[in-house]
N, C-alpha and C positions, 0 to 999 in steps of 0.2 A: 372505169378502165384502166388494167395495169398494164404498163409498157415496160417491155421487157429487153434488153440490150446486151447480148452475149458476145464477146470477143475472143475471138481466135488469133495467136501467134503464128508467124510465118518461120518457114524452115526452109533451108539451103539443101544442098545434096548431101551434106553431110549431116544431118539430123542436127543442124548447131540452128538455133533460132536467130532470127536474123534482127538484129536489137535496132538499125537503123531502116527498115521496113517501115509502116503503118500494119494495126492489125487488123484483119477481118472480122468483121461486123456484121452481125447476126442483130437484125430488128425485127420486134411483132409490127405487125399493122395492124392500124389501129381500130379497124372492124372485120377484119377479115380471117377468122380462126387459119383458115386453110391458104393464107400465104405469109410469107418475111421478105422483108429489104435487107438484099446481102449488100454491104458498103466497105469499099476497099477502096484506096488513094479519093476518097470524096464522093466518087460515082457508085451511085446507087443503082439494084436492081432489082424487081419487084418480080418472085418468084414462086411457084406453088411448093408448099413446105414438101409433101410426101415425095413429091418429083427427084426435090435435094435428097431425101432420107434415103431413096431407093438409088439416088445415082452414088453415094455414099455407099451403100451396099455392096452394090455393082463391083465397085472399085476397089474395094477391101475383099472381097470374095474370090478372088484370084488363085488359080492352082501355082506352087511355087514350089519348084523341085531342085 
């Protein structure tokens, strides 16, 4: 089994990375390919990976005029 751990920086409203904040960590699930753990501040949440992908697509696919 391969364990995957991805860290994402957290930004403020000025698009500057917040150095004093922890990273958002995405972790693979040990036996469920369709699920991932999301961790921030030591608190973990198990989510369906495709749901998270679709939520990100929806939030970044808005009209900007």
